[in-house]
Backbone as a ProteinNet text record, in pm:
[ID]
protein_1_A
[PRIMARY]
MKKQKKNFDSLIEPINNYLESYHAEQRIANAEAHYSKTLDCVNALAQIFKECLSYGNFKDEWDYDKFYEFLYGPELIITSIKTNCGYKLGINDKGLYLSMNLHYSENLRYMDDKYWKLLLALSDFKDFEYEEYEFIRDERRNEFPELFKTNKSMIYRIMRKYIFDFTETHSSYQPGSVGKFKIIAPFNEDFSQSVKKFCETFKIMYKLNYDLWKITDLKNKKTAARDRY
[TERTIARY]
-1654.3	-1568	-1617.6	-1606.5	-1652.8	-1554.4	-1608.4	-1524.1	-1498.5	-1376.7	-1342.9	-1228.8	-1140.1	-1025	-1029.7	-1028.9	-1036.7	-921.8	-803.1	-686.4	-701.6	-788.1	-805	-928.5	-999.7	-1121.1	-1092.9	-976.7	-942.4	-918.7	-893.8	-876	-1007.1	-1086.8	-1213.6	-1310.5	-1314.7	-1413	-1400.1	-1280	-1271.3	-1301	-1271.1	-1304.1	-1455.1	-1521.4	-1667.5	-1733.5	-1677.5	-1732.4	-1722.5	-1609.1	-1593.2	-1696.4	-1713.6	-1808.3	-1950.8	-1986.6	-2120	-2136.9	-2033.7	-2039.3	-2044.7	-1969.2	-1964.6	-2102.5	-2176.8	-2307.5	-2421.5	-2390.6	-2494.5	-2539	-2667.1	-2721.5	-2670.7	-2632.3	-2589.1	-2439.1	-2371.6	-2225.6	-2180	-2244.5	-2202.7	-2228.6	-2343.6	-2376.3	-2281.9	-2236.4	-2145.1	-2003.8	-1954.7	-1825.5	-1711.2	-1714.6	-1606.2	-1601.7	-1718	-1724.3	-1679.5	-1719	-1678.9	-1527.9	-1468.7	-1324.1	-1250.4	-1303.2	-1242.5	-1244.7	-1355	-1364.9	-1274	-1254.5	-1161.5	-1020	-978.8	-844.7	-828.9	-932.2	-927	-912.6	-982.7	-974.3	-834.2	-776.3	-640.2	-540.8	-558.7	-471.3	-484.1	-605.9	-625.8	-553.6	-557.9	-484.5	-334.4	-286	-144	-105.7	-195.6	-168.9	-165.5	-252.5	-248.8	-114.2	-66.9	62.3	174.9	165	266.6	270.8	154.6	151.3	230.1	216.7	291.8	441.8	481.5	623.5	678.3	601.5	644.2	660.2	568.6	573.5	692.9	717.3	822.2	962	975.5	1106.3	1202.6	1157.1	1234.4	1348.3	1460.3	1572	1555.2	1462.3	1423.3	1358.5	1342.5	1265.3	1148	1044.6	919	858.2	791.7	710.8	566.3	480.3	338.7	249.1	283.6	205.3	118.1	98.7	15.1	-97	-205.8	-315	-392.2	-460.4	-556.2	-695	-794.3	-931.9	-999.8	-1039	-1102.8	-1252.9	-1320.7	-1466.3	-1517.4	-1453.3	-1504.1	-1433.8	-1326	-1258.6	-1115.2	-1047.8	-909.8	-811	-694.9	-587.9	-457.8	-398	-270.7	-158.2	-72.2	39.3	164.2	219.9	334.6	455.2	568.1	688.7	807.2	878.5	1003.6	1114.2	1182.4	1289.8	1408.6	1440.1	1556.1	1536.5	1422.5	1400.6	1319.8	1256.4	1166.6	1048.9	1006.3	890.8	766.5	653.7	530.8	430	349	241.9	120.5	2.8	-121.1	-202	-256.7	-345.8	-469.5	-583.9	-701.1	-832.4	-939	-1075.4	-1141.2	-1204.8	-1285.5	-1423.3	-1496.8	-1633.2	-1639.6	-1526.2	-1522.8	-1476.9	-1394.4	-1338.7	-1208.9	-1121.1	-986.2	-899.7	-797.4	-708.3	-564.8	-473	-330.2	-283.9	-215.4	-178.1	-37.2	17.1	149.3	162.4	258.4	307.8	448.1	492.9	631.8	717.5	799.7	892.4	1017.4	1092.7	1215	1184.8	1069.2	1027.8	1117.2	1201.6	1297.4	1395.8	1404.5	1496.7	1433.2	1311.9	1245.8	1324.7	1398.8	1474.2	1585.8	1622.6	1727.6	1673.6	1543.2	1484.3	1484.4	1514.6	1515.2	1377.6	1366.7	1236.8	1181.2	1270.3	1222.6	1139.5	1179.1	1105.9	963.5	950.5	817.9	732.1	795.6	721	667.3	746.1	701.8	583.1	588.4	476.3	350.7	367.4	253.2	200.7	291.1	247.6	159.7	192.7	108.7	-29.4	-32.6	-160.7	-246.7	-186.7	-262.6	-347.5	-320.1	-397.9	-541.5	-632.6	-773.9	-796.5	-881.4	-918.6	-800.8	-710.9	-602.8	-657.3	-610.9	-649.8	-525.8	-520.6	-414.9	-481.3	-442.7	-496.4	-386.8	-406.6	-304.7	-303.4	-183.2	-165.7	-107.5	-188.9	-140.7	-66	-134.4	-70.8	17.9	-32.8	39.9	-28.2	49	-7.4	-91.3	-199.3	-286.8	-211.4	-113.3	-36	36.4	88.2	160.4	63.9	-51.3	-154.3	-198.9	-216.4	-259.7	-151	-26.2	85.8	94.1	55.5	60.3	-73.4	-181.6	-314.7	-329.7	-260.5	-274.1	-224.6	-130.5	-74.2	-171.4	-279	-373.8	-507.4	-511.9	-634.6	-638.5	-525.6	-516.3	-477.4	-557.5	-530.5	-546.8	-539.6	-564.4	-449.9	-327.8	-211.4	-161.4	-148.6	-92.9	52.2	130.9	271.7	285.3	202	205.6	176.3	75.5	36.7	145.5	211.2	321.9	435.5	473.6	585.9	550.7	425.1	382.7	403	358.4	376.3	524.1	601.7	744.9	814.5	786.5	853.1	812.5	685.5	643	707.1	721.6	792.3	938.2	1000.5	1143.6	1175.7	1082.1	1106.7	1043	981	915.9	1019.5	997.4	1092.3	1033.8	904.6	842	902.5	944	1019	938.7	806	723.9	674.7	709.5	657.7	742.5	676.5	744.3	697.8	789.5	749.6	673.7	573.1	492.1	498.2	416.2	409.5	351.7	393.8	338.6	206.3	161	29.9	26	-95.2	-117.4	-156.2	-98.7	-124.8	-194.8	-309.9	-393.9	-449	-450	-512.6	-631.7	-748.7	-870.4	-902.5	-943.9	-999.1	-1145.1	-1239.1	-1380.7	-1430.9	-1532.9	-1587.2	-1636.1	-1682.1	-1736.3	-1630.3	-1503.7	-1395.9	-1355.7	-1318.1	-1263.6	-1147.3	-1154.4	-1056.2	-915.3	-903.3	-770.6	-711.6	-796.6	-750.1	-709.2	-780.5	-744.5	-606.3	-580.7	-450.1	-340.8	-367.9	-271.5	-240.5	-344.5	-326.2	-243.2	-269.5	-191.9	-45.8	-22.1	115.6	192.1	129.5	195.1	216.3	116.9	128.5	219.5	222.2	312.4	457.6	486.9	623.8	663.6	570.8	597	611.9	521.2	526.5	659.7	703.3	829.6	945.3	947.2	1053.5	1054.2	936.8	927.1	986.7	957.4	1013.7	1160.9	1196.1	1335.2	1430.2	1393.5	1480.6	1502.2	1399	1413.4	1498.3	1474.5	1552.4	1700.1	1730.8	1869.3	1955.5	1897.8	1972.1	2016.4	1923.5	1955.9	2054.3	2036.9	2126.6	2269.8	2287	2421	2483.7	2402.4	2452.9	2499.4	2420.2	2456.1	2584	2600.7	2721.6	2844.5	2830.6	2942.8	2981.3	2880.3	2906.6	2976	2929	2989.1	3133.4	3159.4	3296.1	3388	3335.8	3415.8	3446.2	3350.7	3369.6	3470.3	3495.1	3591.1	3735.3	3754.2	3891.3	3912.9
-180	-297	-410.1	-532.2	-647.7	-684.1	-718.4	-764.9	-913.9	-948.1	-1088	-1132.2	-1040.8	-1073.7	-992.4	-1060.8	-991.6	-894.5	-931.6	-847	-712.7	-707.4	-585.4	-506	-550.7	-479.9	-334	-309.3	-172.9	-82	-140.7	-63.1	-49.7	-155.1	-154.3	-53.4	-47.1	38.5	185.9	246.9	389.1	415.7	318.3	334.9	332.9	236.8	230.3	352.2	399	518.6	640	649	760.2	750.7	630.8	613.6	646.1	605.2	637	787.8	854	998.9	1069.6	1016.8	1077.5	1077.5	969.6	956.4	1013.1	1061.3	1114.8	1253.1	1279.3	1408.6	1521.4	1489.4	1591.7	1619.7	1567	1578.9	1724.9	1809.8	1949.8	2019.8	1990.8	2053.6	2007.5	1883.3	1826.7	1816.3	1926.3	1926.6	1886.3	1932.1	1900.7	1751.2	1691.5	1547.8	1468.1	1515	1444.7	1452.3	1568.4	1582.7	1490.1	1474.7	1383.4	1239.9	1201.7	1067.5	1053.1	1163.9	1162.2	1132.9	1197.8	1174.8	1030.8	976.6	836.5	743.8	777.3	696.8	704.3	823.9	841.6	761.1	760.3	680.4	531.7	487.8	348	318.1	413	396.4	387.4	468.1	463.8	328.5	269.6	137.3	30.7	45.1	-47.7	-36.6	87.5	105.7	44.6	51.4	-12	-162.7	-221.7	-364.1	-387.6	-295.7	-306.2	-297	-207	-191.5	-315.8	-372.9	-494.2	-609.2	-617.5	-724.6	-707.4	-584.2	-560.4	-554.4	-519.4	-510.5	-423.9	-304.5	-215.9	-148.3	-131.3	-57.1	89.3	153.6	289.9	355.3	484.4	558.1	623.5	658.1	697.6	819.4	898.9	1010.2	980.7	963.5	939.4	1003.7	1125.7	1196.6	1307.2	1303.8	1403.7	1333.9	1407.4	1352.3	1464.2	1427.7	1516.2	1459.1	1546.2	1496.8	1533.4	1431.5	1451	1428.5	1426.4	1417.5	1295.1	1178.4	1053.6	1010	1077.3	1035.5	1082.8	1052.5	1095.9	1010.5	1070	1001.2	1024.9	917.9	924.8	944.1	1043.1	1073.4	1004.6	915	833.9	869.6	898.1	933	851.8	790.8	721.7	825.5	826.5	923	893.8	768.5	731.6	771	737.2	756.4	881.2	940.6	1055.5	1020.7	895.5	850.8	851.6	887.5	899.2	790.1	760.2	660.5	716	664.9	711.8	591.8	604.8	503.2	576.4	547.5	626.7	554.8	634.2	584.6	661.3	587.7	653	588.4	609.4	557.9	407.4	344.2	200.2	121.6	183	113.8	178.7	99.4	146.3	129.9	212.9	200	233	173.5	201.4	239	352.5	396.6	453.6	460.8	519.4	566.4	654.8	687.6	630.1	609.2	569.5	695.3	711.6	823.5	787.4	888.2	867.1	784.9	810.5	729	749.7	853.2	870.4	754.5	675.2	561.1	430.5	435.7	313	242.5	317.5	256.1	164.3	177.1	92	-36.5	-50.1	-164.3	-289.8	-405.5	-531.5	-596.8	-717.5	-784.9	-820.2	-843.5	-875.7	-760.6	-640.3	-523.2	-522.4	-546.8	-543.4	-660.6	-773.2	-886.7	-851.9	-777.4	-736.4	-640.6	-550.9	-459.4	-535.7	-636.6	-719.6	-800.1	-841.6	-913.3	-823.2	-695.2	-600.2	-591.4	-588.6	-575.4	-700.5	-812.9	-937.8	-940	-850.3	-848.5	-805.2	-865.3	-830.9	-683.1	-620.7	-479.6	-384.7	-422.6	-333.5	-235.2	-111.3	-9.7	65.4	90.8	175.7	296.6	413.7	538.9	608.7	617.4	673.8	825.7	881.4	1026.4	1056.1	1102	1119.8	1252.3	1363.9	1495	1503.2	1453.9	1458.7	1561.9	1650.4	1759	1705.9	1778.1	1737.8	1731.7	1820.4	1819.9	1687	1632.7	1505.9	1389.3	1397.6	1294.9	1289.7	1406.9	1412.9	1365.1	1376.8	1332.3	1180.1	1113.5	966.6	911.8	933.3	893.8	744.4	662.5	517.2	468.4	538.9	496.4	515.2	591.1	619.9	549.7	457.7	382.1	252.8	215.4	92.5	126.6	79.9	109.6	-12.6	-132.8	-253	-285.8	-264.1	-305.2	-192.9	-221.1	-124.3	-92.8	-195.7	-175.2	-86.9	-112	-31	115.4	139.7	277.3	348.2	273.6	331.5	372.3	280.8	309.1	414.4	418.5	524	660.8	673.4	800.6	831.8	730.8	750.4	797.9	732.2	766.1	905.2	938.9	1072.8	1178.6	1151	1243.7	1258.5	1145.6	1142.4	1214.1	1211.3	1269.7	1407.2	1459.3	1590.8	1701.6	1792.2	1901.1	2038.7	2044.3	2173.4	2232.5	2357.3	2419.1	2429.7	2439.3	2456.5	2325	2213.8	2083.9	2028.3	1982.9	1919.5	1774.7	1677.2	1536.4	1512.5	1426.4	1397.8	1252.3	1216.5	1078.5	988.4	862.9	767.5	710.6	749.1	704.1	669.6	641.5	603.7	456.4	386.5	244.5	229.9	163.9	162.6	23.5	-13.5	-137	-99.3	-152.9	-125.3	-243.1	-212	-312.1	-274.8	-339.5	-302.9	-310.2	-231.5	-226.5	-363.3	-447.8	-578.6	-688	-650.9	-749.7	-780.5	-905.1	-945.5	-852.3	-788.7	-686.5	-743.8	-862	-923	-949.4	-985.4	-1005.5	-873.1	-766.5	-634	-593	-612.5	-577.2	-662.7	-790.9	-881.7	-835.6	-796.6	-750.8	-622.7	-531	-407.6	-435.4	-528	-563.4	-617.1	-707.7	-770.6	-671.2	-588.4	-495.7	-377.6	-334.9	-224.7	-267.6	-391.1	-440.4	-434.6	-467.8	-459.8	-314.1	-229.3	-87.5	-25.1	-57.4	-1.6	-47	-173.6	-227.3	-160.7	-138.1	-73.8	66.7	141	275.7	273.1	178.8	170.2	145.3	55	22.5	143.3	224.4	345.5	449.2	463.9	558.8	522	393.6	348.6	394	398.8	445.8	590.2	674.7	815.4	829.7	750.2	756.1	721.7	618.8	580	688.2	748.5	856.8	974.3	1008.5	1120.3	1091.7	967.3	931	935.8	892.9	898.9	1043.7	1128.3	1269.8	1334.6	1302.7	1358.8	1313.1	1185.3	1132.2	1198.4	1221	1284.6	1429.8	1496.3	1637.7	1656.4	1550.5	1561.6	1559.6	1518.6	1507.8	1605.8
2328.4	2311.9	2401.7	2352.9	2428.9	2539.6	2657	2767	2750.2	2716.3	2696.8	2787.6	2820.7	2903.7	3032.7	3144.1	3272.4	3289.8	3242.6	3257.9	3187.7	3088.2	3010.8	3051	3153.9	3194.6	3229.5	3289.8	3330.8	3210.3	3093.1	2970.4	2894.5	2896.5	2823.9	2884.3	3016.9	3084.4	3046.8	3053.2	3016.7	2869.3	2782.8	2641	2621.7	2685.2	2675.9	2739.7	2851.1	2916.4	2824	2753.4	2659	2547	2491.7	2381.8	2425.6	2546.2	2598.3	2614.6	2664	2681.3	2546.4	2450	2316.3	2251.3	2269	2204.9	2289.8	2409.3	2497.5	2450.4	2462.1	2421.4	2510.5	2632.9	2728.1	2721	2617.3	2611.9	2613.8	2536.5	2529.5	2662.6	2722	2850.9	2960.6	2951.2	3051.9	2994.9	2939.8	2870.8	2962.8	3086.5	3180.4	3211.1	3232.3	3260.1	3138.2	3019.4	2896.9	2876.9	2906.9	2891.3	2987	3107.3	3204.2	3151.8	3089.2	3032	2910.4	2839.2	2726.1	2774.1	2881.7	2936.7	2984.3	3046.4	3090.1	2969.7	2861.5	2739.6	2679	2676.9	2624.7	2707.5	2838	2924.7	2892.9	2859.1	2820.3	2689.4	2594.9	2469	2495.5	2589.8	2625.1	2683.9	2761.6	2818.2	2709.2	2609.6	2495.6	2425.2	2408.1	2342.9	2425.1	2557.1	2641.5	2618.1	2590.1	2555	2426.3	2330.9	2205.3	2229.9	2319.2	2351	2418.5	2509.6	2578.8	2479.9	2385.6	2285.5	2191.7	2148.2	2049.3	2106.5	2234.9	2300.2	2218	2182.1	2095.1	2171.4	2103.5	2160.2	2122	2187.4	2152.1	2273.9	2267.1	2366.4	2295.6	2375.1	2313.4	2379.9	2299	2347.4	2308.6	2407.4	2377.3	2483.7	2520.7	2622	2562.2	2429.6	2363.3	2286.2	2265	2185.5	2117.7	2010.7	1945.2	1968.7	1966.6	1970.7	1839.5	1764.4	1635.7	1647.7	1534.7	1532.8	1606.6	1584.2	1640.6	1768.1	1805.2	1926.8	1935.7	2046.7	2067	1988	1962.3	1890.5	1965.5	2014.8	2086	1984.9	2009.9	1920.7	1974.4	1896.4	1938.1	1851.7	1914.8	1840	1889.4	1796.7	1827.3	1841.6	1954.8	1977.8	1886.1	1866.7	1784.3	1638.4	1581.7	1437.9	1405	1505.4	1485.9	1394.5	1396.7	1318.6	1406.9	1347.9	1423.6	1394.2	1494.2	1483.4	1557.1	1524.2	1586.6	1636.2	1756	1812.2	1861.6	1798.8	1832.4	1810.2	1812.2	1794.7	1680.6	1588	1485.7	1481.7	1374.2	1366.7	1347.8	1316	1293.8	1416.4	1499.1	1614.8	1658.6	1718.7	1749.5	1625.4	1614.1	1498.4	1537.6	1462.4	1471.9	1332.3	1318.5	1184.2	1181.4	1061.2	1040.4	896.7	874.9	741.9	729.7	607.2	585.9	584.2	685.6	690.2	609	571	492.1	366.4	305.8	190.8	69.3	71.3	-37.7	-44.9	62.6	65.4	18.4	-30.2	-75.9	-185	-264.2	-374	-324.1	-197.9	-142.3	-79.1	-69.7	0	-87.2	-24.1	-97.7	-92.1	-149.7	-157.4	-19.4	78.7	213.8	270.5	236.9	285.6	231.3	102.8	39.9	86.2	114	169.7	308.6	385.6	518.8	508.5	411.5	390.5	349.1	265.1	225.9	344.5	433.4	554.3	640.2	645.8	719	655.2	523.4	452.8	464.5	503	518.3	645.3	739.2	862.8	834.4	907.5	892.2	924.4	844.6	862.8	841.3	750.5	707.6	604.5	612.7	514.9	467.5	337.2	280.8	217	261.7	208.2	129.4	-0.1	-87.8	-79.4	-66.9	-75.3	-213	-303.6	-440.7	-456.7	-441.9	-454.8	-578.6	-688.8	-815.4	-904.4	-961.4	-1041	-1157.3	-1188.4	-1298.5	-1430.4	-1447.6	-1572	-1591.2	-1483	-1492.9	-1508.2	-1444.5	-1462.6	-1608.5	-1666.3	-1805.7	-1901.1	-1857.2	-1939.7	-1945.5	-1835	-1827.5	-1777.2	-1850.2	-1799.7	-1775.4	-1854.4	-1840.6	-1704.8	-1645.9	-1517.6	-1402	-1425.8	-1318.4	-1337.2	-1432.8	-1455.9	-1375.3	-1317.3	-1238.6	-1095.4	-1000.6	-859.9	-770.2	-827.1	-748.5	-653.6	-697.3	-619.2	-529.2	-400.8	-307.2	-342.4	-373.1	-405.7	-529.1	-629.2	-751.6	-719.5	-638.4	-606	-525.9	-436.4	-360	-452.5	-542.2	-630.8	-735.3	-775.9	-868.7	-804.4	-679.4	-608.5	-589.3	-553.9	-530.7	-658	-769.2	-895.4	-943.4	-929.3	-969.7	-880.9	-753.8	-664.8	-706.9	-736.4	-766.4	-897.5	-991.4	-1123.8	-1140.7	-1036	-1044.4	-1058.3	-1153.2	-1178.3	-1147.9	-1116.8	-1088.9	-961.9	-968.8	-858.6	-729.4	-740.1	-620.2	-562.5	-625.2	-581.5	-468.4	-363.1	-250.5	-239.1	-242.5	-229.4	-100.1	-106.6	11.4	51.2	146.5	193.6	85.2	84.6	-11.8	36.1	155.3	200.6	348.3	394.1	533.6	541	639.2	660.5	795.1	794.4	914.2	941.3	1069	1115.5	1203.1	1169.9	1245.3	1337.4	1459.4	1551.5	1573.6	1502.9	1513.5	1657.2	1686.7	1822.2	1870.2	1777.9	1818.4	1822.9	1805.3	1807.5	1951.6	1975.8	2105.9	2141.4	2257	2291.7	2301.5	2357.3	2368.9	2231.1	2133.8	1997	1933.2	1968.4	1917	1965.6	2095	2151.2	2087.5	2070.3	2006.8	1864.4	1791.6	1653.7	1649.4	1742.1	1746.7	1781.2	1872.9	1910	1789.3	1716.9	1601.9	1488.6	1462.4	1350	1382.3	1508.6	1541.4	1524.8	1557.8	1539.7	1392.5	1304.4	1160.7	1117.4	1163.4	1127.3	1167.7	1288.7	1336.8	1248	1211.7	1127.4	990.3	934.3	802.9	806.5	910.7	922.5	962.8	1048.9	1095.3	977.9	889.1	776	685.6	666.9	586.3	659.3	789.2	868.8	871.1	878.9	892.6	775.4	656.3	539.4	559.7	601.2	626	741.5	845.9	960.9	921.1	840.6	795.5	707.9	621.8	537.3	622.7	723.2	810.9	888.3	933.2	1007.2	917.1	792	697.5	668.9	652.7	627.4	746.4	866.9	988.2	1004.1	973.6	984.9	882.8	762.8	658.6	693.5	755	790.2	903.1	979.8	1090.3	1040.4	915.6	861.8	748.1
[MASK]
+++++++++++++++++++++++++++++++++++++++++++++++++++++++++++++++++++++++++++++++++++++++++++++++++++++++++++++++++++++++++++++++++++++++++++++++++++++++++++++++++++++++++++++++++++++++++++++++++++++++++++++++++++++++++++++++++++++

């Protein structure tokens, strides 16, 4: 990552140290040293997430003390205590990334146009990626082949998955996520701009999940109130 902001030098250094160690031929032989640099890198990712929290000023509590290490780098596991929604902040072959799934996606039918505009606003950010999770049975694909010949629109693909999930009657079928939404910060991007982009997009991601969660939360509260009488 490029050093552009002095305030972020303490975050850039451990990330660059990890990348140098990752690409070093002696990485396997120096496994202990590499793991130490991995932990330093994860701590830097946690500090980036703290910037997101400061920017968003969320009325929530967070768990982000766990991580996975994948092929290209570590991934910080972030969980909202209030909504139980998860987010990921990590490193892959392209750069740093922030990603999420839409939790409580069964509530998409209750969302108004403002919600979809917010999702489109997320997709307008540079280096946005949408990864579709189809998991639709071949029998159903063959039943409606025309619906799978067009994949240009993200909204269309989301609703296609949602509707097929909603109308599925096979006893062994379990509805899945409508997809993964990811923001990439390339390695050659100004680091301060990367942090700014993550702050802005995480606020949107949180709102998208919060609105879906709120529907379920209200239903649960109504059920609990009814059961008390």
